MIGUSE-237911 format. One line per 3 residues: number of its first residue (from 1); for each residue y, x, z of N, C-alpha, C. Coordinates in Angstrom, 2 decimals. Layout:
// MIGUSE-237911
NUM = Y X Z Y X Z Y X Z | ... $
//
This chain:
// MIGUSE-237911
1 = 16.64 -17.21 7.64 17.60 -18.25 7.42 18.96 -17.67 7.03 | 19.39 -16.63 7.74 20.67 -16.00 7.41 20.64 -15.38 6.01 | 19.52 -14.81 5.65 19.38 -14.21 4.33 19.56 -15.28 3.25 $
4 = 18.94 -16.43 3.45 19.04 -17.52 2.48 20.47 -18.04 2.41 | 21.09 -18.22 3.56 22.48 -18.67 3.57 23.39 -17.66 2.89 | 23.15 -16.38 3.13 23.97 -15.34 2.50 23.78 -15.36 0.98 $
7 = 22.56 -15.55 0.55 22.27 -15.57 -0.88 23.06 -16.67 -1.59 | 23.11 -17.86 -0.98 23.73 -19.01 -1.63 25.22 -19.16 -1.34 | 25.73 -18.39 -0.41 27.16 -18.48 -0.05 28.03 -18.06 -1.23 $
10 = 29.05 -18.85 -1.51 29.93 -18.57 -2.64 31.14 -17.71 -2.26 | 31.61 -17.86 -1.03 32.75 -17.07 -0.57 32.30 -15.63 -0.33 | 32.82 -14.65 -1.07 32.34 -13.26 -0.96 32.44 -12.68 0.45 $
13 = 33.51 -12.98 1.17 33.65 -12.43 2.53 32.64 -13.03 3.48 | 32.44 -14.33 3.38 31.46 -14.99 4.26 30.05 -14.56 3.88 | 29.80 -14.39 2.58 28.51 -13.90 2.10 28.19 -12.55 2.73 $
16 = 29.18 -11.66 2.71 28.99 -10.32 3.27 28.73 -10.38 4.77 | 29.47 -11.24 5.47 29.28 -11.41 6.91 27.87 -11.92 7.23 | 27.43 -12.93 6.50 26.08 -13.46 6.71 25.02 -12.41 6.39 $
19 = 25.22 -11.66 5.32 24.26 -10.62 4.94 24.17 -9.54 6.02 | 25.30 -9.17 6.58 25.29 -8.15 7.65 24.59 -8.68 8.90 | 24.79 -9.95 9.21 24.08 -10.54 10.36 22.58 -10.57 10.10 $
22 = 22.20 -10.94 8.88 20.77 -10.93 8.52 20.21 -9.52 8.60 | 20.99 -8.56 8.15 20.58 -7.16 8.22 20.29 -6.76 9.67 | 21.18 -7.13 10.58 20.97 -6.82 12.00 19.67 -7.44 12.52 $
25 = 19.42 -8.69 12.14 18.21 -9.38 12.59 16.95 -8.69 12.04 | 16.95 -8.38 10.75 15.78 -7.73 10.15 15.56 -6.33 10.74 | 16.64 -5.62 11.03 16.50 -4.29 11.63 15.91 -4.39 13.03 $
28 = 16.32 -5.41 13.78 15.76 -5.60 15.13 14.26 -5.89 15.05 | 13.87 -6.74 14.12 12.44 -7.05 13.94 11.69 -5.78 13.52 | 12.28 -5.03 12.62 11.63 -3.80 12.13 11.46 -2.77 13.25 $
31 = 12.43 -2.70 14.15 12.29 -1.78 15.29 11.15 -2.22 16.21 | 11.02 -3.52 16.42 9.96 -4.03 17.28 8.59 -3.88 16.64 | 8.53 -4.05 15.33 7.27 -3.97 14.60 7.51 -3.28 13.26 $
34 = 7.44 -1.94 13.25 7.75 -1.18 12.03 6.89 -1.55 10.82 | 5.75 -2.13 11.04 4.88 -2.51 9.93 5.07 -3.95 9.47 | 6.10 -4.61 9.95 6.37 -6.00 9.56 6.97 -6.01 8.15 $
37 = 6.11 -6.29 7.17 6.54 -6.21 5.78 7.63 -7.21 5.42 | 7.58 -8.40 6.00 8.61 -9.39 5.67 9.98 -8.91 6.11 | 10.04 -8.18 7.23 11.32 -7.61 7.66 11.79 -6.55 6.68 $
40 = 10.87 -5.71 6.21 11.24 -4.70 5.22 11.69 -5.35 3.91 | 10.96 -6.37 3.50 11.34 -7.10 2.29 12.71 -7.75 2.47 | 12.93 -8.36 3.64 14.23 -8.97 3.93 15.35 -7.94 3.91 $
43 = 15.11 -6.77 4.49 16.12 -5.71 4.45 16.42 -5.29 3.02 | 15.40 -5.21 2.19 15.66 -4.83 0.80 16.55 -5.86 0.12 | 16.30 -7.14 0.37 17.11 -8.18 -0.25 18.55 -8.17 0.28 $
46 = 18.69 -7.94 1.58 20.03 -7.92 2.17 20.82 -6.73 1.63 | 20.18 -5.56 1.57 20.88 -4.40 1.03 21.28 -4.63 -0.43 | 20.44 -5.31 -1.18 20.81 -5.62 -2.55 22.04 -6.54 -2.58 $
49 = 22.07 -7.53 -1.71 23.23 -8.43 -1.63 24.50 -7.65 -1.28 | 24.34 -6.64 -0.45 25.49 -5.83 -0.01 25.85 -4.75 -1.03 | 25.08 -4.66 -2.11 25.39 -3.71 -3.18 24.83 -2.31 -2.99 $
52 = 23.95 -2.13 -2.02 23.35 -0.81 -1.77 21.96 -0.78 -2.40 | 21.92 -0.49 -3.69 20.66 -0.52 -4.44 19.67 0.55 -3.96 | 20.18 1.69 -3.54 19.28 2.76 -3.08 18.52 2.33 -1.82 $
55 = 19.23 1.72 -0.87 18.56 1.25 0.35 17.62 0.09 0.04 | 18.04 -0.80 -0.87 17.17 -1.92 -1.26 15.85 -1.38 -1.80 | 15.95 -0.39 -2.66 14.75 0.23 -3.25 13.92 0.93 -2.17 $
58 = 14.57 1.61 -1.25 13.84 2.34 -0.20 13.04 1.38 0.69 | 13.65 0.27 1.08 12.93 -0.67 1.94 11.81 -1.39 1.18 | 12.03 -1.68 -0.09 10.96 -2.32 -0.87 9.81 -1.33 -1.07 $
61 = 10.13 -0.07 -1.25 9.09 0.96 -1.36 8.26 1.04 -0.09 | 8.92 0.97 1.06 8.20 0.99 2.34 7.29 -0.22 2.47 | 7.75 -1.38 2.03 6.92 -2.58 2.12 5.66 -2.41 1.28 $
64 = 5.78 -1.83 0.09 4.59 -1.65 -0.75 3.67 -0.57 -0.18 | 4.24 0.41 0.52 3.40 1.42 1.16 2.55 0.79 2.26 | 3.13 -0.11 3.04 2.40 -0.77 4.12 1.39 -1.78 3.59 $
67 = 1.77 -2.50 2.55 0.91 -3.56 2.02 0.68 -3.32 0.53 | -0.20 -2.38 0.25 -0.42 -1.94 -1.13 -1.14 -2.97 -1.99 | -1.64 -4.01 -1.39 -2.36 -5.04 -2.14 -1.51 -6.27 -2.40 $
70 = -0.23 -6.19 -2.14 0.66 -7.33 -2.29 1.36 -7.28 -3.66 | 0.89 -8.09 -4.58 1.42 -8.10 -5.95 2.89 -8.48 -5.98 | 3.30 -9.39 -5.10 4.71 -9.81 -5.07 5.61 -8.63 -4.73 $
73 = 5.23 -7.82 -3.74 6.05 -6.67 -3.37 6.12 -5.66 -4.52 | 5.00 -5.45 -5.21 5.01 -4.54 -6.36 5.93 -5.05 -7.46 | 5.91 -6.36 -7.69 6.82 -6.96 -8.66 8.27 -6.72 -8.27 $
76 = 8.58 -6.95 -6.99 9.95 -6.76 -6.52 10.39 -5.31 -6.66 | 9.52 -4.38 -6.30 9.83 -2.96 -6.43 10.09 -2.62 -7.89 | 9.27 -3.15 -8.77 9.45 -2.90 -10.21 10.79 -3.45 -10.70 $
79 = 11.16 -4.63 -10.22 12.44 -5.22 -10.61 13.61 -4.35 -10.16 | 13.56 -3.83 -8.93 14.62 -2.93 -8.45 14.70 -1.69 -9.33 | 13.54 -1.10 -9.63 13.55 0.10 -10.46 14.05 -0.20 -11.88 $
82 = 13.67 -1.33 -12.42 14.14 -1.69 -13.76 15.66 -1.84 -13.77 | 16.20 -2.49 -12.75 17.66 -2.66 -12.68 18.38 -1.33 -12.57 | 17.72 -0.34 -11.97 18.34 0.98 -11.83 18.03 1.90 -13.00 $
85 = 17.37 1.36 -14.02 17.11 2.15 -15.23 15.89 3.04 -15.15 | 15.10 2.91 -14.12 13.86 3.70 -13.98 12.73 2.92 -14.64 | 12.75 2.91 -15.96 11.87 2.03 -16.71 10.40 2.43 -16.64 $
88 = 10.12 3.73 -16.68 8.72 4.16 -16.60 8.10 3.80 -15.26 | 8.87 4.03 -14.19 8.37 3.66 -12.85 8.16 2.16 -12.76 | 9.13 1.41 -13.27 9.02 -0.05 -13.23 7.78 -0.52 -13.99 $
91 = 7.53 0.08 -15.14 6.37 -0.31 -15.94 5.07 -0.09 -15.15 | 4.94 1.05 -14.51 3.74 1.33 -13.72 3.61 0.35 -12.56 | 4.73 0.00 -11.94 4.68 -0.93 -10.81 4.35 -2.35 -11.26 $
94 = 4.86 -2.76 -12.42 4.45 -4.07 -12.95 2.96 -4.07 -13.28 | 2.47 -2.95 -13.81 1.02 -2.86 -14.10 0.21 -2.97 -12.81 | 0.69 -2.34 -11.75 0.01 -2.42 -10.46 -0.01 -3.87 -9.97 $
97 = 1.13 -4.56 -10.09 1.20 -5.97 -9.68 0.21 -6.81 -10.47 | 0.13 -6.56 -11.76 -0.78 -7.32 -12.61 -2.24 -7.03 -12.25 | -2.53 -5.78 -11.90 -3.91 -5.44 -11.53 -4.34 -6.15 -10.24 $
100 = -3.37 -6.46 -9.39 -3.67 -7.15 -8.13 -3.70 -8.67 -8.28 | -3.03 -9.15 -9.32 -2.87 -10.60 -9.51 -2.86 -10.86 -11.01 | -4.05 -10.91 -11.61 -4.14 -10.98 -13.08 -3.47 -12.19 -13.70 $
103 = -3.35 -13.34 -13.05 -2.61 -14.42 -13.70 -1.08 -14.28 -13.54 | -0.61 -13.12 -13.09 0.81 -12.91 -12.81 1.60 -12.82 -14.11 | 2.13 -13.95 -14.54 2.84 -14.01 -15.80 4.15 -13.22 -15.77 $
106 = 4.80 -13.16 -14.62 6.04 -12.39 -14.49 5.79 -10.93 -14.81 | 4.76 -10.38 -14.21 4.42 -8.97 -14.47 4.05 -8.78 -15.93 | 3.26 -9.68 -16.46 2.81 -9.57 -17.85 4.00 -9.55 -18.82 $
109 = 4.96 -10.44 -18.62 6.14 -10.50 -19.49 7.00 -9.25 -19.35 | 7.14 -8.77 -18.13 7.93 -7.56 -17.91 7.25 -6.33 -18.51 | 5.95 -6.27 -18.44 5.21 -5.15 -19.04 5.45 -5.15 -20.55 $
112 = 5.29 -6.30 -21.16 5.50 -6.41 -22.60 6.92 -5.97 -22.99 | 7.90 -6.44 -22.24 9.30 -6.11 -22.51 9.57 -4.62 -22.35 | 9.07 -4.02 -21.27 9.30 -2.61 -21.03 8.57 -1.73 -22.03 $
115 = 7.34 -2.10 -22.38 6.61 -1.32 -23.38 7.37 -1.32 -24.70 | 7.92 -2.45 -25.05 8.70 -2.54 -26.29 9.96 -1.66 -26.20 | 10.67 -1.72 -25.09 11.88 -0.91 -24.91 11.58 0.58 -24.91 $
118 = 10.48 0.96 -24.29 10.15 2.39 -24.18 9.63 2.97 -25.49 | 9.15 2.14 -26.39 8.69 2.63 -27.70 9.85 3.01 -28.60 | 11.02 2.45 -28.37 12.18 2.71 -29.24 12.68 4.12 -29.10 $
//
């Protein structure tokens, strides 16, 4: 809930406060259950809101390590890598997402876009 409120909050200071509170909650859950993927995914989103792309990527990577069959997590990891300019890694991760969920149009479109960019 805090993560969602932080995402939609327009006031930057209040957004940051809500994101930090959500971060504390997700960290507490993660300590209690280190394999709780939703907590790891939540931490990745909160760190992204706070502008820490490296931590966002690290937590999303951990989520995919725990749940390697989750196409959504692979898509999210690929999106983080694409935003950071790691296009080859993102392409492989989108391909992994598509292999797990063949009707995944998001992955398919991103693969097409990245393949085109990498050919240039």
